[in-house]
N, CA, C and O atoms as a Maestro MAE file, in Angstrom:
{
 s_m_m2io_version
 :::
 2.0.0
}

f_m_ct {
 s_m_title
 :::
 protein
 m_atom[236] {
  # First column is atom index #
  i_m_mmod_type
  r_m_x_coord
  r_m_y_coord
  r_m_z_coord
  i_m_residue_number
  s_m_chain_name
  s_m_pdb_residue_name
  s_m_pdb_atom_name
  i_m_atomic_number
  :::
  1 25 126.164 -130.789 17.485 1 A "MET " " N  " 7
  2 3 125.335 -131.685 17.568 1 A "MET " " CA " 6
  3 2 124.869 -132.633 16.005 1 A "MET " " C  " 6
  4 15 123.915 -132.393 15.265 1 A "MET " " O  " 8
  5 25 125.829 -133.648 15.879 2 A "SER " " N  " 7
  6 3 125.900 -134.522 14.547 2 A "SER " " CA " 6
  7 2 124.470 -135.351 14.268 2 A "SER " " C  " 6
  8 15 123.970 -135.771 13.225 2 A "SER " " O  " 8
  9 25 124.086 -135.392 15.500 3 A "SER " " N  " 7
  10 3 122.205 -136.022 15.093 3 A "SER " " CA " 6
  11 2 121.026 -135.145 14.766 3 A "SER " " C  " 6
  12 15 119.873 -135.466 14.480 3 A "SER " " O  " 8
  13 25 121.721 -133.684 14.901 4 A "LEU " " N  " 7
  14 3 121.034 -132.129 14.349 4 A "LEU " " CA " 6
  15 2 120.626 -132.380 13.180 4 A "LEU " " C  " 6
  16 15 121.552 -132.373 12.369 4 A "LEU " " O  " 8
  17 25 119.332 -132.664 12.617 5 A "ASP " " N  " 7
  18 3 119.138 -132.284 10.814 5 A "ASP " " CA " 6
  19 2 119.311 -130.900 10.591 5 A "ASP " " C  " 6
  20 15 119.365 -130.276 11.650 5 A "ASP " " O  " 8
  21 25 119.402 -130.305 9.716 6 A "ALA " " N  " 7
  22 3 119.399 -129.048 8.724 6 A "ALA " " CA " 6
  23 2 118.166 -128.065 9.341 6 A "ALA " " C  " 6
  24 15 118.225 -126.979 9.918 6 A "ALA " " O  " 8
  25 25 116.937 -128.992 8.935 7 A "VAL " " N  " 7
  26 3 115.918 -128.480 9.472 7 A "VAL " " CA " 6
  27 2 115.516 -127.790 10.658 7 A "VAL " " C  " 6
  28 15 114.971 -126.701 10.838 7 A "VAL " " O  " 8
  29 25 116.034 -128.946 11.636 8 A "SER " " N  " 7
  30 3 115.995 -128.453 13.052 8 A "SER " " CA " 6
  31 2 116.769 -127.474 13.402 8 A "SER " " C  " 6
  32 15 116.311 -126.553 14.077 8 A "SER " " O  " 8
  33 25 117.954 -127.497 13.043 9 A "ARG " " N  " 7
  34 3 118.727 -126.490 12.894 9 A "ARG " " CA " 6
  35 2 118.334 -125.152 12.643 9 A "ARG " " C  " 6
  36 15 118.530 -124.120 13.284 9 A "ARG " " O  " 8
  37 25 117.808 -125.352 11.698 10 A "SER " " N  " 7
  38 3 116.856 -123.830 11.227 10 A "SER " " CA " 6
  39 2 115.927 -123.399 12.399 10 A "SER " " C  " 6
  40 15 115.876 -122.295 12.940 10 A "SER " " O  " 8
  41 25 115.323 -124.336 12.625 11 A "ASN " " N  " 7
  42 3 114.605 -124.123 13.641 11 A "ASN " " CA " 6
  43 2 114.535 -123.387 15.300 11 A "ASN " " C  " 6
  44 15 113.687 -123.006 16.107 11 A "ASN " " O  " 8
  45 25 115.897 -123.480 15.176 12 A "ILE " " N  " 7
  46 3 116.789 -123.230 16.884 12 A "ILE " " CA " 6
  47 2 116.465 -121.717 17.208 12 A "ILE " " C  " 6
  48 15 115.900 -121.461 18.271 12 A "ILE " " O  " 8
  49 25 116.914 -120.378 16.045 13 A "PRO " " N  " 7
  50 3 116.711 -118.961 16.256 13 A "PRO " " CA " 6
  51 2 115.303 -118.954 16.497 13 A "PRO " " C  " 6
  52 15 115.026 -117.980 17.197 13 A "PRO " " O  " 8
  53 25 114.350 -119.603 16.221 14 A "THR " " N  " 7
  54 3 112.756 -118.942 16.171 14 A "THR " " CA " 6
  55 2 112.202 -120.186 17.338 14 A "THR " " C  " 6
  56 15 111.027 -120.514 17.174 14 A "THR " " O  " 8
  57 25 112.775 -120.724 18.215 15 A "LEU " " N  " 7
  58 3 112.424 -121.266 19.566 15 A "LEU " " CA " 6
  59 2 111.542 -120.281 20.341 15 A "LEU " " C  " 6
  60 15 111.779 -119.079 20.450 15 A "LEU " " O  " 8
  61 25 110.589 -120.875 20.818 16 A "SER " " N  " 7
  62 3 109.655 -119.593 21.974 16 A "SER " " CA " 6
  63 2 110.800 -120.041 23.092 16 A "SER " " C  " 6
  64 15 111.548 -121.008 22.947 16 A "SER " " O  " 8
  65 25 110.786 -118.981 24.445 17 A "PRO " " N  " 7
  66 3 111.182 -119.184 25.308 17 A "PRO " " CA " 6
  67 2 110.788 -120.190 26.325 17 A "PRO " " C  " 6
  68 15 109.644 -120.034 26.750 17 A "PRO " " O  " 8
  69 25 111.651 -121.468 26.958 18 A "GLY " " N  " 7
  70 3 111.066 -122.644 27.145 18 A "GLY " " CA " 6
  71 2 111.426 -123.862 26.061 18 A "GLY " " C  " 6
  72 15 111.988 -124.905 26.396 18 A "GLY " " O  " 8
  73 25 111.157 -123.661 25.199 19 A "GLN " " N  " 7
  74 3 111.361 -124.926 24.442 19 A "GLN " " CA " 6
  75 2 113.011 -125.188 24.093 19 A "GLN " " C  " 6
  76 15 114.039 -124.527 24.240 19 A "GLN " " O  " 8
  77 25 112.737 -126.284 23.648 20 A "ALA " " N  " 7
  78 3 114.125 -127.026 23.266 20 A "ALA " " CA " 6
  79 2 114.012 -128.314 22.348 20 A "ALA " " C  " 6
  80 15 113.025 -129.044 22.251 20 A "ALA " " O  " 8
  81 25 115.326 -128.449 21.643 21 A "VAL " " N  " 7
  82 3 115.588 -129.801 20.746 21 A "VAL " " CA " 6
  83 2 116.008 -130.575 21.317 21 A "VAL " " C  " 6
  84 15 117.067 -130.186 21.809 21 A "VAL " " O  " 8
  85 25 115.716 -131.824 21.643 22 A "ILE " " N  " 7
  86 3 116.325 -132.979 22.152 22 A "ILE " " CA " 6
  87 2 116.785 -133.968 20.894 22 A "ILE " " C  " 6
  88 15 115.871 -134.365 20.170 22 A "ILE " " O  " 8
  89 25 118.027 -134.355 20.615 23 A "THR " " N  " 7
  90 3 118.153 -134.995 19.752 23 A "THR " " CA " 6
  91 2 119.129 -136.002 20.161 23 A "THR " " C  " 6
  92 15 119.866 -135.483 20.999 23 A "THR " " O  " 8
  93 25 119.463 -137.234 19.932 24 A "GLY " " N  " 7
  94 3 120.490 -138.095 20.177 24 A "GLY " " CA " 6
  95 2 120.109 -139.582 19.650 24 A "GLY " " C  " 6
  96 15 119.244 -139.743 18.788 24 A "GLY " " O  " 8
  97 25 120.774 -140.579 20.197 25 A "VAL " " N  " 7
  98 3 120.828 -141.826 19.531 25 A "VAL " " CA " 6
  99 2 119.143 -142.675 20.125 25 A "VAL " " C  " 6
  100 15 118.647 -143.687 19.628 25 A "VAL " " O  " 8
  101 25 118.554 -141.800 21.367 26 A "SER " " N  " 7
  102 3 117.789 -142.556 21.499 26 A "SER " " CA " 6
  103 2 116.174 -141.702 20.991 26 A "SER " " C  " 6
  104 15 115.077 -141.674 21.548 26 A "SER " " O  " 8
  105 25 116.541 -141.248 20.048 27 A "PHE " " N  " 7
  106 3 115.508 -140.335 19.447 27 A "PHE " " CA " 6
  107 2 115.647 -141.051 17.766 27 A "PHE " " C  " 6
  108 15 116.695 -141.570 17.382 27 A "PHE " " O  " 8
  109 25 114.676 -140.977 17.097 28 A "ALA " " N  " 7
  110 3 114.648 -141.232 15.702 28 A "ALA " " CA " 6
  111 2 114.779 -140.262 14.953 28 A "ALA " " C  " 6
  112 15 115.493 -140.424 13.963 28 A "ALA " " O  " 8
  113 25 114.126 -138.918 15.179 29 A "GLN " " N  " 7
  114 3 114.497 -137.779 14.986 29 A "GLN " " CA " 6
  115 2 114.592 -136.765 15.921 29 A "GLN " " C  " 6
  116 15 114.448 -136.964 17.128 29 A "GLN " " O  " 8
  117 25 114.843 -135.615 15.394 30 A "PRO " " N  " 7
  118 3 114.973 -134.434 16.715 30 A "PRO " " CA " 6
  119 2 113.492 -134.154 17.121 30 A "PRO " " C  " 6
  120 15 112.548 -134.285 16.342 30 A "PRO " " O  " 8
  121 25 113.369 -133.688 18.633 31 A "VAL " " N  " 7
  122 3 111.860 -133.347 18.912 31 A "VAL " " CA " 6
  123 2 112.300 -132.067 19.808 31 A "VAL " " C  " 6
  124 15 113.246 -132.021 20.594 31 A "VAL " " O  " 8
  125 25 111.319 -130.979 19.472 32 A "ILE " " N  " 7
  126 3 111.233 -130.061 19.557 32 A "ILE " " CA " 6
  127 2 109.981 -129.914 21.236 32 A "ILE " " C  " 6
  128 15 108.792 -130.219 21.328 32 A "ILE " " O  " 8
  129 25 110.593 -129.542 21.912 33 A "VAL " " N  " 7
  130 3 109.674 -130.107 23.337 33 A "VAL " " CA " 6
  131 2 109.156 -128.337 24.046 33 A "VAL " " C  " 6
  132 15 109.509 -127.241 23.611 33 A "VAL " " O  " 8
  133 25 108.504 -128.552 24.888 34 A "GLN " " N  " 7
  134 3 108.260 -127.076 25.556 34 A "GLN " " CA " 6
  135 2 108.171 -127.536 27.160 34 A "GLN " " C  " 6
  136 15 107.405 -128.390 27.605 34 A "GLN " " O  " 8
  137 25 108.945 -126.916 27.760 35 A "ILE " " N  " 7
  138 3 109.260 -126.929 29.417 35 A "ILE " " CA " 6
  139 2 108.809 -125.871 29.829 35 A "ILE " " C  " 6
  140 15 108.865 -124.733 29.363 35 A "ILE " " O  " 8
  141 25 108.152 -126.455 31.125 36 A "ASP " " N  " 7
  142 3 107.130 -125.517 32.056 36 A "ASP " " CA " 6
  143 2 108.248 -124.985 32.669 36 A "ASP " " C  " 6
  144 15 109.276 -125.484 33.126 36 A "ASP " " O  " 8
  145 25 107.634 -123.379 32.538 37 A "LYS " " N  " 7
  146 3 108.220 -122.847 34.209 37 A "LYS " " CA " 6
  147 2 108.172 -123.024 35.015 37 A "LYS " " C  " 6
  148 15 107.016 -123.108 35.429 37 A "LYS " " O  " 8
  149 25 109.440 -123.288 36.187 38 A "LEU " " N  " 7
  150 3 108.966 -123.259 37.839 38 A "LEU " " CA " 6
  151 2 108.262 -122.231 38.460 38 A "LEU " " C  " 6
  152 15 108.426 -121.017 38.343 38 A "LEU " " O  " 8
  153 25 107.362 -122.924 39.216 39 A "ASP " " N  " 7
  154 3 107.219 -121.848 40.439 39 A "ASP " " CA " 6
  155 2 107.777 -120.761 41.066 39 A "ASP " " C  " 6
  156 15 108.784 -121.027 41.722 39 A "ASP " " O  " 8
  157 25 107.446 -119.699 41.059 40 A "GLU " " N  " 7
  158 3 108.704 -118.896 41.920 40 A "GLU " " CA " 6
  159 2 109.624 -119.767 42.923 40 A "GLU " " C  " 6
  160 15 110.851 -119.765 43.030 40 A "GLU " " O  " 8
  161 25 108.766 -120.424 43.543 41 A "LYS " " N  " 7
  162 3 109.343 -120.783 44.892 41 A "LYS " " CA " 6
  163 2 110.380 -122.149 44.672 41 A "LYS " " C  " 6
  164 15 111.088 -122.682 45.525 41 A "LYS " " O  " 8
  165 25 110.232 -122.477 43.398 42 A "GLN " " N  " 7
  166 3 111.409 -123.470 42.890 42 A "GLN " " CA " 6
  167 2 112.643 -123.140 41.827 42 A "GLN " " C  " 6
  168 15 113.655 -123.748 41.478 42 A "GLN " " O  " 8
  169 25 112.124 -122.047 41.539 43 A "GLN " " N  " 7
  170 3 113.277 -121.126 40.651 43 A "GLN " " CA " 6
  171 2 114.495 -121.272 41.181 43 A "GLN " " C  " 6
  172 15 114.277 -121.315 42.392 43 A "GLN " " O  " 8
  173 25 115.934 -121.400 40.965 44 A "PRO " " N  " 7
  174 3 116.924 -120.896 41.465 44 A "PRO " " CA " 6
  175 2 117.077 -118.960 41.389 44 A "PRO " " C  " 6
  176 15 116.740 -118.069 40.609 44 A "PRO " " O  " 8
  177 25 117.830 -119.079 42.792 45 A "ASP " " N  " 7
  178 3 117.869 -117.579 42.338 45 A "ASP " " CA " 6
  179 2 119.411 -117.226 42.356 45 A "ASP " " C  " 6
  180 15 120.046 -117.232 43.412 45 A "ASP " " O  " 8
  181 25 119.945 -116.938 41.214 46 A "SER " " N  " 7
  182 3 121.046 -116.739 40.076 46 A "SER " " CA " 6
  183 2 121.035 -115.168 39.726 46 A "SER " " C  " 6
  184 15 121.787 -114.634 38.911 46 A "SER " " O  " 8
  185 25 119.932 -114.453 40.577 47 A "SER " " N  " 7
  186 3 120.176 -112.987 40.052 47 A "SER " " CA " 6
  187 2 121.369 -112.384 40.323 47 A "SER " " C  " 6
  188 15 121.748 -111.450 39.616 47 A "SER " " O  " 8
  189 25 122.127 -112.848 41.399 48 A "ASN " " N  " 7
  190 3 123.265 -111.982 42.180 48 A "ASN " " CA " 6
  191 2 124.507 -112.646 41.516 48 A "ASN " " C  " 6
  192 15 125.584 -112.052 41.468 48 A "ASN " " O  " 8
  193 25 124.282 -114.196 40.883 49 A "SER " " N  " 7
  194 3 125.825 -114.420 40.005 49 A "SER " " CA " 6
  195 2 126.618 -113.409 39.285 49 A "SER " " C  " 6
  196 15 126.299 -112.817 38.254 49 A "SER " " O  " 8
  197 25 127.815 -113.287 40.051 50 A "ASN " " N  " 7
  198 3 129.002 -112.956 38.876 50 A "ASN " " CA " 6
  199 2 129.458 -113.985 37.845 50 A "ASN " " C  " 6
  200 15 130.457 -114.695 37.960 50 A "ASN " " O  " 8
  201 25 128.644 -113.977 36.875 51 A "LEU " " N  " 7
  202 3 129.163 -114.968 35.745 51 A "LEU " " CA " 6
  203 2 130.467 -114.647 35.332 51 A "LEU " " C  " 6
  204 15 131.129 -115.642 35.039 51 A "LEU " " O  " 8
  205 25 131.087 -113.485 35.208 52 A "ILE " " N  " 7
  206 3 132.235 -112.975 34.513 52 A "ILE " " CA " 6
  207 2 133.530 -113.720 35.413 52 A "ILE " " C  " 6
  208 15 134.579 -114.125 34.912 52 A "ILE " " O  " 8
  209 25 133.153 -113.781 36.888 53 A "GLU " " N  " 7
  210 3 134.072 -114.534 37.697 53 A "GLU " " CA " 6
  211 2 133.686 -116.137 38.212 53 A "GLU " " C  " 6
  212 15 134.424 -116.895 38.841 53 A "GLU " " O  " 8
  213 25 132.409 -116.370 37.775 54 A "ILE " " N  " 7
  214 3 132.287 -117.857 37.866 54 A "ILE " " CA " 6
  215 2 133.317 -118.386 36.650 54 A "ILE " " C  " 6
  216 15 134.308 -119.088 36.851 54 A "ILE " " O  " 8
  217 25 132.821 -117.848 35.219 55 A "TRP " " N  " 7
  218 3 133.734 -118.261 33.732 55 A "TRP " " CA " 6
  219 2 134.985 -117.759 33.684 55 A "TRP " " C  " 6
  220 15 135.585 -118.180 32.695 55 A "TRP " " O  " 8
  221 25 135.772 -116.848 34.520 56 A "HIS " " N  " 7
  222 3 137.164 -116.717 34.023 56 A "HIS " " CA " 6
  223 2 138.090 -117.673 34.338 56 A "HIS " " C  " 6
  224 15 138.362 -118.242 35.395 56 A "HIS " " O  " 8
  225 25 138.671 -117.767 32.846 57 A "PHE " " N  " 7
  226 3 139.663 -118.805 33.023 57 A "PHE " " CA " 6
  227 2 140.891 -118.457 34.568 57 A "PHE " " C  " 6
  228 15 141.110 -117.393 35.147 57 A "PHE " " O  " 8
  229 25 141.349 -119.575 34.767 58 A "ARG " " N  " 7
  230 3 142.643 -119.370 35.835 58 A "ARG " " CA " 6
  231 2 143.433 -120.428 35.287 58 A "ARG " " C  " 6
  232 15 142.990 -121.491 34.851 58 A "ARG " " O  " 8
  233 25 144.666 -120.064 35.337 59 A "GLU " " N  " 7
  234 3 145.632 -120.676 34.916 59 A "GLU " " CA " 6
  235 2 146.485 -121.483 36.259 59 A "GLU " " C  " 6
  236 15 147.492 -122.155 36.036 59 A "GLU " " O  " 8
  :::
 }
 m_bond[235] {
  # First column is bond index #
  i_m_from
  i_m_to
  i_m_order
  :::
  1 1 2 1
  2 2 3 1
  3 3 4 2
  4 3 5 1
  5 5 6 1
  6 6 7 1
  7 7 8 2
  8 7 9 1
  9 9 10 1
  10 10 11 1
  11 11 12 2
  12 11 13 1
  13 13 14 1
  14 14 15 1
  15 15 16 2
  16 15 17 1
  17 17 18 1
  18 18 19 1
  19 19 20 2
  20 19 21 1
  21 21 22 1
  22 22 23 1
  23 23 24 2
  24 23 25 1
  25 25 26 1
  26 26 27 1
  27 27 28 2
  28 27 29 1
  29 29 30 1
  30 30 31 1
  31 31 32 2
  32 31 33 1
  33 33 34 1
  34 34 35 1
  35 35 36 2
  36 35 37 1
  37 37 38 1
  38 38 39 1
  39 39 40 2
  40 39 41 1
  41 41 42 1
  42 42 43 1
  43 43 44 2
  44 43 45 1
  45 45 46 1
  46 46 47 1
  47 47 48 2
  48 47 49 1
  49 49 50 1
  50 50 51 1
  51 51 52 2
  52 51 53 1
  53 53 54 1
  54 54 55 1
  55 55 56 2
  56 55 57 1
  57 57 58 1
  58 58 59 1
  59 59 60 2
  60 59 61 1
  61 61 62 1
  62 62 63 1
  63 63 64 2
  64 63 65 1
  65 65 66 1
  66 66 67 1
  67 67 68 2
  68 67 69 1
  69 69 70 1
  70 70 71 1
  71 71 72 2
  72 71 73 1
  73 73 74 1
  74 74 75 1
  75 75 76 2
  76 75 77 1
  77 77 78 1
  78 78 79 1
  79 79 80 2
  80 79 81 1
  81 81 82 1
  82 82 83 1
  83 83 84 2
  84 83 85 1
  85 85 86 1
  86 86 87 1
  87 87 88 2
  88 87 89 1
  89 89 90 1
  90 90 91 1
  91 91 92 2
  92 91 93 1
  93 93 94 1
  94 94 95 1
  95 95 96 2
  96 95 97 1
  97 97 98 1
  98 98 99 1
  99 99 100 2
  100 99 101 1
  101 101 102 1
  102 102 103 1
  103 103 104 2
  104 103 105 1
  105 105 106 1
  106 106 107 1
  107 107 108 2
  108 107 109 1
  109 109 110 1
  110 110 111 1
  111 111 112 2
  112 111 113 1
  113 113 114 1
  114 114 115 1
  115 115 116 2
  116 115 117 1
  117 117 118 1
  118 118 119 1
  119 119 120 2
  120 119 121 1
  121 121 122 1
  122 122 123 1
  123 123 124 2
  124 123 125 1
  125 125 126 1
  126 126 127 1
  127 127 128 2
  128 127 129 1
  129 129 130 1
  130 130 131 1
  131 131 132 2
  132 131 133 1
  133 133 134 1
  134 134 135 1
  135 135 136 2
  136 135 137 1
  137 137 138 1
  138 138 139 1
  139 139 140 2
  140 139 141 1
  141 141 142 1
  142 142 143 1
  143 143 144 2
  144 143 145 1
  145 145 146 1
  146 146 147 1
  147 147 148 2
  148 147 149 1
  149 149 150 1
  150 150 151 1
  151 151 152 2
  152 151 153 1
  153 153 154 1
  154 154 155 1
  155 155 156 2
  156 155 157 1
  157 157 158 1
  158 158 159 1
  159 159 160 2
  160 159 161 1
  161 161 162 1
  162 162 163 1
  163 163 164 2
  164 163 165 1
  165 165 166 1
  166 166 167 1
  167 167 168 2
  168 167 169 1
  169 169 170 1
  170 170 171 1
  171 171 172 2
  172 171 173 1
  173 173 174 1
  174 174 175 1
  175 175 176 2
  176 175 177 1
  177 177 178 1
  178 178 179 1
  179 179 180 2
  180 179 181 1
  181 181 182 1
  182 182 183 1
  183 183 184 2
  184 183 185 1
  185 185 186 1
  186 186 187 1
  187 187 188 2
  188 187 189 1
  189 189 190 1
  190 190 191 1
  191 191 192 2
  192 191 193 1
  193 193 194 1
  194 194 195 1
  195 195 196 2
  196 195 197 1
  197 197 198 1
  198 198 199 1
  199 199 200 2
  200 199 201 1
  201 201 202 1
  202 202 203 1
  203 203 204 2
  204 203 205 1
  205 205 206 1
  206 206 207 1
  207 207 208 2
  208 207 209 1
  209 209 210 1
  210 210 211 1
  211 211 212 2
  212 211 213 1
  213 213 214 1
  214 214 215 1
  215 215 216 2
  216 215 217 1
  217 217 218 1
  218 218 219 1
  219 219 220 2
  220 219 221 1
  221 221 222 1
  222 222 223 1
  223 223 224 2
  224 223 225 1
  225 225 226 1
  226 226 227 1
  227 227 228 2
  228 227 229 1
  229 229 230 1
  230 230 231 1
  231 231 232 2
  232 231 233 1
  233 233 234 1
  234 234 235 1
  235 235 236 2
  :::
 }
}
């Protein structure tokens, strides 16, 4: 991301679960936010997704 400064970029490895860096033309500077975890009923059921198959490159 071209709008992410070096200080914010260096904070990425230290983000806690649920934290994200928001940046872009709508923000004067990058902002770190905390995203609340969804209730169990609202969480997507992706425990059985075969990511290798989904991401497999097909010609």
